[in-house]
PAVEXDO-41568 format. One line per field, with one value per residue (C-alpha): residue number from 1; residue in three letters; y, z, x. Coordinates in Angstrom, 3 decimals, always signed. Each point is the difference from the previous one (the first is absolute). Layout:
<nodes>
k [NUM;...]
r [ALA;...]
yy [Y;...]
zz [Z;...]
xx [X;...]
</nodes>
This chain:
<nodes>
k [1;2;3;4;5;6;7;8;9;10;11;12;13;14;15;16;17;18;19;20;21;22;23;24;25;26;27;28;29;30;31;32;33;34;35;36;37;38;39;40;41;42;43;44;45;46;47;48;49;50;51;52;53;54;55;56;57;58;59;60;61;62;63;64;65;66;67;68;69;70;71;72;73;74;75;76;77;78;79;80;81;82;83;84;85;86;87;88;89;90;91;92;93;94;95;96;97;98;99;100;101;102;103;104;105;106;107;108;109;110;111;112;113;114;115;116;117;118;119;120;121;122;123;124;125;126;127;128;129;130;131;132;133;134;135;136;137;138;139;140;141;142;143;144;145;146;147;148;149;150;151;152;153;154;155;156;157;158;159;160;161;162;163;164;165;166;167;168;169;170;171;172;173;174;175;176;177;178;179;180;181;182;183;184;185;186;187;188;189;190;191;192;193;194;195;196;197;198;199;200;201;202;203;204;205;206;207;208;209;210;211;212;213;214;215;216;217;218;219;220;221;222;223;224;225;226;227;228;229;230;231;232;233;234;235;236;237;238;239;240;241;242;243;244;245;246;247;248;249;250;251;252;253;254;255;256;257;258;259;260;261;262;263;264;265;266;267;268;269;270;271;272;273;274;275;276;277;278;279;280;281;282;283;284;285;286;287;288;289;290;291;292;293;294;295;296;297;298;299;300;301;302;303;304;305;306;307;308;309;310;311;312;313;314;315;316;317;318;319;320;321;322;323;324;325;326;327;328;329;330;331;332;333;334;335;336;337;338;339;340;341;342;343;344;345;346;347;348;349;350;351;352;353;354;355;356;357;358;359;360;361;362;363;364;365;366;367;368;369;370;371;372;373;374;375;376;377;378;379;380;381;382;383;384;385;386;387;388;389;390;391]
r [UNK;UNK;UNK;UNK;UNK;UNK;UNK;UNK;UNK;UNK;UNK;UNK;UNK;UNK;UNK;UNK;UNK;UNK;UNK;UNK;UNK;UNK;UNK;UNK;UNK;UNK;UNK;UNK;UNK;UNK;UNK;UNK;UNK;UNK;UNK;UNK;UNK;UNK;UNK;UNK;UNK;UNK;UNK;UNK;UNK;UNK;UNK;UNK;UNK;UNK;UNK;UNK;UNK;UNK;UNK;UNK;UNK;UNK;UNK;UNK;UNK;UNK;UNK;UNK;UNK;UNK;UNK;UNK;UNK;UNK;UNK;UNK;UNK;UNK;UNK;UNK;UNK;UNK;UNK;UNK;UNK;UNK;UNK;UNK;UNK;UNK;UNK;UNK;UNK;UNK;UNK;UNK;UNK;UNK;UNK;UNK;UNK;UNK;UNK;UNK;UNK;UNK;UNK;UNK;UNK;UNK;UNK;UNK;UNK;UNK;UNK;UNK;UNK;UNK;UNK;UNK;UNK;UNK;UNK;UNK;UNK;UNK;UNK;UNK;UNK;UNK;UNK;UNK;UNK;UNK;UNK;UNK;UNK;UNK;UNK;UNK;UNK;UNK;UNK;UNK;UNK;UNK;UNK;UNK;UNK;UNK;UNK;UNK;UNK;UNK;UNK;UNK;UNK;UNK;UNK;UNK;UNK;UNK;UNK;UNK;UNK;UNK;UNK;UNK;UNK;UNK;UNK;UNK;UNK;UNK;UNK;UNK;UNK;UNK;UNK;UNK;UNK;UNK;UNK;UNK;UNK;UNK;UNK;UNK;UNK;UNK;UNK;UNK;UNK;UNK;UNK;UNK;UNK;UNK;UNK;UNK;UNK;UNK;UNK;UNK;UNK;UNK;UNK;UNK;UNK;UNK;UNK;UNK;UNK;UNK;UNK;UNK;UNK;UNK;UNK;UNK;UNK;UNK;UNK;UNK;UNK;UNK;UNK;UNK;UNK;UNK;UNK;UNK;UNK;UNK;UNK;UNK;UNK;UNK;UNK;UNK;UNK;UNK;UNK;UNK;UNK;UNK;UNK;UNK;UNK;UNK;UNK;UNK;UNK;UNK;UNK;UNK;UNK;UNK;UNK;UNK;UNK;UNK;UNK;UNK;UNK;UNK;UNK;UNK;UNK;UNK;UNK;UNK;UNK;UNK;UNK;UNK;UNK;UNK;UNK;UNK;UNK;UNK;UNK;UNK;UNK;UNK;UNK;UNK;UNK;UNK;UNK;UNK;UNK;UNK;UNK;UNK;UNK;UNK;UNK;UNK;UNK;UNK;UNK;UNK;UNK;UNK;UNK;UNK;UNK;UNK;UNK;UNK;UNK;UNK;UNK;UNK;UNK;UNK;UNK;UNK;UNK;UNK;UNK;UNK;UNK;UNK;UNK;UNK;UNK;UNK;UNK;UNK;UNK;UNK;UNK;UNK;UNK;UNK;UNK;UNK;UNK;UNK;UNK;UNK;UNK;UNK;UNK;UNK;UNK;UNK;UNK;UNK;UNK;UNK;UNK;UNK;UNK;UNK;UNK;UNK;UNK;UNK;UNK;UNK;UNK;UNK;UNK;UNK;UNK;UNK;UNK;UNK;UNK;UNK;UNK;UNK;UNK;UNK;UNK;UNK;UNK;UNK;UNK;UNK;UNK;UNK;UNK;UNK;UNK;UNK;UNK;UNK;UNK;UNK;UNK]
yy [-7.417;+0.614;+0.453;+3.501;+0.593;+1.627;+3.791;-0.632;-1.856;+3.446;+1.706;-1.103;-1.725;+1.795;-1.864;+1.922;+0.681;-1.802;-0.749;-3.575;-0.407;-2.980;-3.842;-0.390;+1.197;+2.365;+2.678;-0.587;+1.130;+2.753;-2.254;-3.591;+2.912;+0.273;-3.210;-0.329;+1.868;-2.144;-1.647;-3.508;-2.959;-2.827;-3.159;-2.594;+3.427;-0.793;+3.502;-1.078;-2.836;+0.990;+2.642;-3.259;-1.124;+3.097;+0.151;-3.895;+1.350;+2.531;-1.560;-3.083;+2.822;+1.330;-3.173;-0.740;-3.712;-2.117;-1.789;-0.503;-0.015;+4.020;+1.739;+2.190;-0.509;+2.270;+1.055;+2.390;-1.877;-2.374;-1.310;-0.821;-2.162;-1.363;-1.376;-1.549;-1.846;-0.848;-2.076;-1.443;-0.775;-3.186;-1.585;-0.800;+1.672;+1.506;+3.398;+2.235;+4.004;+2.205;+2.588;+3.497;+1.865;-0.428;-1.632;-3.315;+0.039;+0.718;-2.593;-2.023;+0.424;-0.780;-3.111;-1.248;+0.744;-2.790;-2.085;-0.101;-0.187;+3.319;+0.078;+3.373;+1.348;+3.042;+3.354;+1.912;+3.182;+2.168;-2.693;-2.176;-3.777;-1.540;-3.492;-1.534;+0.719;-1.017;-3.147;-1.041;+0.385;-2.154;-2.676;-0.253;+0.355;-1.177;+2.307;-0.864;+4.360;+2.779;+3.343;+3.448;+3.768;+1.476;+3.732;-0.243;+3.107;-0.329;+0.100;+1.500;-2.968;-1.107;-3.632;-0.092;-3.572;-1.821;-1.481;-1.755;-0.873;-1.478;-2.136;-1.130;-0.822;-1.612;-2.612;-0.744;-0.015;+2.299;+2.809;+3.873;+2.172;+3.925;+2.726;+3.024;+2.567;+3.039;-0.802;-0.689;+2.556;+1.758;-3.214;-2.652;-2.959;-2.669;-2.826;-2.719;+0.780;-0.788;-3.113;+1.976;-2.398;+2.489;+4.103;+3.104;+3.443;+3.209;+2.256;+2.941;-0.391;+1.210;-0.394;+2.378;-1.640;-0.194;-2.960;-2.685;-1.840;-2.253;-1.085;-3.810;-2.936;-3.870;-1.779;-3.264;-1.886;+1.983;-0.705;-3.873;+0.175;+0.937;-2.610;-2.411;+1.167;-2.819;+2.748;+3.022;+3.372;+1.227;+3.439;-0.235;+3.579;+0.184;-3.367;+0.407;-2.471;+1.299;+3.938;-1.086;-1.265;+3.302;+1.492;-2.154;-1.593;-3.723;-1.202;+0.214;+2.894;+2.637;-0.715;+2.146;-0.464;+3.448;+4.011;+1.369;+4.267;+0.858;+3.225;-1.166;-1.808;+3.293;+1.958;-3.483;+0.173;+3.312;-0.622;-2.622;+1.798;+2.905;-2.320;-1.511;+3.806;+1.039;-3.262;-2.885;+0.658;+3.784;-0.172;-2.165;+2.492;+3.097;-1.782;-1.148;+3.489;+1.989;-2.407;+0.745;+3.739;-0.867;-1.746;+2.739;+2.685;-2.164;+0.431;+3.664;+0.934;-2.204;-3.399;-3.308;-2.921;-3.172;-2.204;-0.034;-1.206;+1.655;-3.431;-0.630;+2.970;-0.655;+3.637;+0.161;-0.432;+2.053;-0.462;+3.252;-0.864;+2.960;+2.099;-0.747;+2.647;+0.402;-1.058;-1.926;+0.933;+3.885;+0.244;-2.318;+2.093;+3.763;-1.499;-0.922;+2.796;+2.809;-1.562;-2.976;-1.577;-4.171;-0.743;-3.231;-1.973;-3.584;-3.329;-3.247;-0.109;+3.361;+1.527;+3.455;-0.412;+1.110;+2.559;-1.915;+2.194;-1.017;+0.590;-1.459;+0.364;+4.062;+0.927;-1.693;+3.192;+2.433;+2.798;-2.160;-1.574;+3.960;+0.921;-2.961;+0.444;+3.640;-0.806;-3.132;+2.315;+3.037;-2.874;-0.963;+3.736;+0.668;-3.122;+0.892;+3.293;+0.023;+0.707;+2.982;+1.853;-0.902;+2.263]
zz [-87.228;+3.686;+0.800;+1.882;+3.390;-0.368;+0.431;+2.264;+2.293;+0.154;+2.388;+3.294;+1.038;+0.498;+1.266;+0.697;+2.454;+0.023;+1.890;-0.822;+0.613;-2.358;+0.956;+1.276;+0.746;+1.938;+1.780;+2.218;+3.333;+0.674;+2.602;-2.918;-2.611;+2.666;+0.544;-3.625;+0.013;+2.706;-1.354;-1.786;+2.292;-1.490;-0.346;+2.402;+2.344;+3.568;+0.083;-3.076;+1.832;+3.239;-2.282;-1.570;+3.142;+0.951;-3.598;+1.036;+3.439;-1.701;-2.259;+1.974;+1.787;-3.230;-0.673;+3.446;-0.112;+1.689;-3.006;-0.208;-3.810;+0.108;-1.953;-3.988;-3.031;-2.275;-2.572;-0.126;+1.370;-3.271;+1.761;+3.339;-3.187;-1.474;+3.004;+1.170;-3.307;-0.867;+3.867;+0.416;-3.508;-1.548;-3.227;-0.966;+3.780;+0.086;+0.661;+0.766;-0.709;+1.124;-2.408;+1.612;-3.132;-1.573;+2.550;-0.032;-3.756;+0.440;+2.359;-2.554;-2.326;+2.709;+0.993;-4.103;+0.120;+2.688;-1.323;+2.038;-0.740;+0.471;+0.784;+0.645;+2.085;-1.050;+1.445;-1.489;-0.927;+2.866;+2.334;+2.260;+0.300;+2.728;+1.538;-1.529;-3.314;+1.275;+1.683;-3.313;-2.299;+3.157;-0.550;-4.144;-0.105;+3.706;-0.368;+1.747;-0.115;+0.013;-0.603;+0.871;+0.057;+3.190;-1.638;-3.879;-1.117;-3.455;+1.155;+3.218;+1.736;+3.472;+1.248;+3.134;+0.691;+0.115;+3.171;-1.061;-3.372;+2.878;+1.685;-3.800;-1.071;+3.203;-0.674;-3.497;+1.298;-2.616;+0.243;+0.309;-1.629;+0.428;-1.726;+2.445;-1.790;-0.582;+2.956;+3.382;+2.071;-1.549;+1.303;+2.867;-1.183;+2.594;-1.996;+2.963;+1.641;-4.111;-0.515;-2.762;-1.104;-2.425;+0.234;-1.532;-0.591;-2.287;+2.566;-2.465;+1.158;+3.420;+2.009;-3.006;-0.797;-2.983;-2.279;-0.433;+3.271;+0.363;+3.306;+0.248;+2.520;-0.177;+2.350;+1.584;-1.677;-3.718;+0.779;+1.206;-3.889;-1.365;+1.580;-1.516;-3.565;-2.360;-2.271;+0.446;+1.095;-3.929;+0.870;+1.193;+1.675;+1.565;+1.657;+3.144;+1.806;-1.434;+0.584;+3.367;+0.739;-0.511;+1.850;+3.138;-0.150;+0.659;+2.800;-1.634;-1.457;-2.271;-3.963;-2.452;-2.792;-1.253;-0.103;+1.999;-0.115;+3.232;-1.352;-0.231;+3.280;+1.328;-1.087;+0.714;+4.060;+0.507;-1.571;+2.149;+2.594;-0.512;-0.122;+3.418;+1.152;-1.072;+0.704;-2.360;+1.330;-0.177;-3.985;-0.936;+1.774;-1.627;-3.364;+0.003;+1.602;-2.628;-3.328;+2.195;-0.667;-3.762;-0.429;+1.320;-2.265;-3.028;+0.468;+0.994;-3.398;-2.064;-0.643;+0.556;+1.817;-1.932;+2.227;+1.358;+3.437;+2.577;+1.550;-3.166;-0.592;+0.984;+1.355;-0.829;-4.126;-0.411;-3.308;-0.916;-3.880;-2.786;-0.971;-3.319;-2.544;+2.359;-1.659;+3.309;-1.501;-0.692;+3.749;+0.927;-1.994;+1.896;+3.188;-0.638;-2.072;+2.559;+2.915;-0.602;+1.674;-0.944;-1.173;-1.934;-1.942;-0.294;-0.049;-1.612;+0.303;+1.081;-2.886;-1.187;+2.678;+2.999;+1.961;+2.707;+2.637;+2.588;+3.512;+1.737;+2.326;+0.015;-2.155;+2.415;+1.419;+0.193;-1.941;-2.871;-0.402;-0.673;-1.579;-2.556;+0.137;-1.166;-2.649;-1.595;-0.257;-1.270;-2.067;-1.502;-0.845;-1.766;-2.147;-1.511;-0.999;-3.517;-1.444;-2.091;+3.138;+1.955;-2.136]
xx [-6.192;-0.552;-3.757;+0.183;-1.783;-3.854;-0.131;-3.174;+2.524;+1.613;-2.142;-1.230;-2.976;-3.476;-3.261;-2.637;-2.294;-3.068;-3.615;-0.715;-3.123;-0.503;+0.237;+3.536;+2.534;-1.026;+2.098;+3.024;+0.842;+2.489;+1.260;-0.241;+1.983;+3.067;+0.278;+0.555;+3.219;+2.086;+2.518;+0.264;+0.334;+1.475;-2.825;+1.765;+0.728;-0.983;-1.611;-1.675;-1.181;-1.299;-2.391;-1.362;-1.138;-1.284;-1.760;-1.046;-1.664;-1.707;-1.724;-1.159;-2.205;-1.114;-1.623;-0.244;+1.343;+2.137;+1.699;+3.438;+0.580;-1.102;+2.905;-0.055;+0.886;+1.565;-2.285;-3.404;-3.109;-0.319;+3.089;-2.292;-2.343;+2.531;+1.801;-3.851;-0.444;+3.553;+0.367;-3.542;-0.790;+0.890;-0.582;-3.884;-0.753;-3.642;+0.226;-3.604;+0.592;-2.975;-0.093;-1.499;+2.103;+3.467;+2.223;-1.377;+0.705;+3.366;+0.296;-1.028;+2.435;+2.759;-1.894;+0.046;+3.959;+0.545;-2.477;-2.915;-3.460;-1.569;-4.202;-1.903;-2.425;-1.228;-2.635;-1.726;+1.097;+1.100;-1.571;+2.547;-1.128;-1.625;+0.932;-3.211;+1.742;+3.071;-0.802;-2.089;+3.137;+2.374;-2.696;+0.546;+3.471;+1.404;+3.528;+2.841;+0.739;-2.373;+0.937;-1.884;+0.803;-1.363;-0.008;+0.136;+1.442;-1.572;-3.621;+0.853;-2.033;+0.713;-0.783;-0.978;-0.773;+3.231;+0.214;-2.948;+1.993;+2.416;-2.206;-0.801;+3.307;+0.947;-3.215;+1.094;+3.598;+0.717;+3.156;-1.408;+2.116;-1.085;+1.735;-0.476;+2.031;-2.483;-1.868;+2.114;+0.200;-3.440;-2.180;+0.530;+1.758;+0.557;+1.975;+0.667;-3.621;-1.227;+1.909;+1.963;+2.630;+1.907;-0.315;+1.729;-0.269;+1.478;+2.647;-1.060;-3.277;-1.119;+3.260;+1.180;+3.677;+1.963;-2.012;+2.467;-0.027;-2.883;-0.691;-1.582;-0.995;-0.574;-1.852;+1.137;-2.267;+1.350;+3.083;-0.284;-1.892;+3.445;+2.094;-2.189;+0.834;+0.160;+2.050;+2.344;-1.653;-0.075;+2.064;+3.669;-0.791;-3.512;+0.541;-1.556;+2.816;+3.033;-1.889;-0.518;+3.469;+0.964;-1.972;+0.837;-3.602;+1.419;+2.634;+3.512;+1.880;-0.895;+0.750;+0.874;-2.964;-0.072;+1.410;-2.625;-0.347;+0.677;-1.241;-3.766;+0.093;+0.819;-2.846;-1.966;+1.012;-0.932;-3.248;-0.700;+0.858;-1.719;-3.169;+1.044;+0.095;-3.624;-1.842;-0.910;-3.686;+0.024;+1.635;-3.197;-2.364;+1.772;-0.184;-3.611;-0.773;+2.048;-2.129;-3.778;+1.180;+1.118;-3.221;-2.516;+2.106;-0.782;-3.427;-0.179;+2.120;-2.707;+2.343;-0.691;+2.213;+0.207;-0.793;-3.233;+0.118;+1.621;+1.150;+1.698;+2.701;+3.353;+0.585;+3.787;-0.696;-3.211;-2.503;-1.437;-2.276;+1.393;-3.072;-1.509;+1.895;+2.769;+3.411;+2.065;+3.387;-1.206;-0.615;+3.026;+2.411;-1.282;+0.056;+3.813;+0.555;-1.345;+0.615;+2.223;-2.341;-0.719;-3.619;+0.099;-2.467;-1.249;+1.734;-0.448;-3.551;-1.046;+2.524;-2.244;-2.364;+1.052;+2.382;+2.432;+0.324;+2.733;+0.119;+2.615;+2.640;+1.087;-2.727;-3.129;-0.492;-3.102;+2.090;+1.054;-3.575;-1.269;+2.352;+0.021;-4.151;+0.360;+2.626;-1.650;-3.059;+1.393;+1.994;-3.171;-1.508;+3.087;-0.874;-3.228;+0.577;+0.418;+3.519;-0.607;-1.249;+3.155;+1.718]
</nodes>
């Protein structure tokens, strides 16, 4: 018996237009959206290679690095995290994971799968880690690899002391891995100056490109460690030396590694071009100013930020305490139902405790800040009204 075509595919696709003020993805600009309708190119066509080379130059700029092995992996931000550990960790290597929220624990799940020896240094809830806390952990664990998220999107915590951490890693001959998925473009990041050995970021956050293609960069020291491995990298797909050959990071001809999405390349290329045109420091300043405006507005409507110290707050993902007696789901549902505006709840350690307001890319404007504040206040007030009185 033949399986008939499904009825739901007998009509055109409909996608609603929403204002994405959660922790990502963010709304893409019209320039990025228009680029996605270009014809598909072959993954080994010279025109595709040209776009890849332009993306490499843009990624070097946003990371502030001259690393030769700067490229993208096909996958979401998690692919960047996995790329770090499958390449840099061998069986039994001690990996120290900084936990300021969910992402240190998510990294641990990946390290365990490549047989790394997982160790933790955890911050107090709502606070970043001090250099003293980190060095104490270094002295006790003697790690080969240290990981930290510059901005943890689950808690809204910003780790400010990456320069000092880089110096610490150099002192202990430890590779330094930084997750900048939620932070890059909203706060300063200087990969080379801060002695970071591996960094990755999200295409769909501040850059405003589609998810699914992840910029990564490896220092010469990190590449030397990979070349000195005693065992194969445990993932063919994320092997940095093979992907690097496809991205023309080494002397020699490009190789076929996998079929990259030319459409995602278009979106990322245009997002990087816009970022460069606006100016890196200008983009960072705009995100910080918008976050400050949001924080002031939060106080004015009687709410409270989760992170007590202003310097520890991530500008791109702002965590606001859910008031006592308020169901965050009702607030989120109200904003989406009435205004098609996304307000997210907590994640991991902040589940049920916070609203997460994303200010990234196209959504990092004073107009969007005021919009989300007004809707958040209205939605909270609505959620407090007893159901019978709403009838």
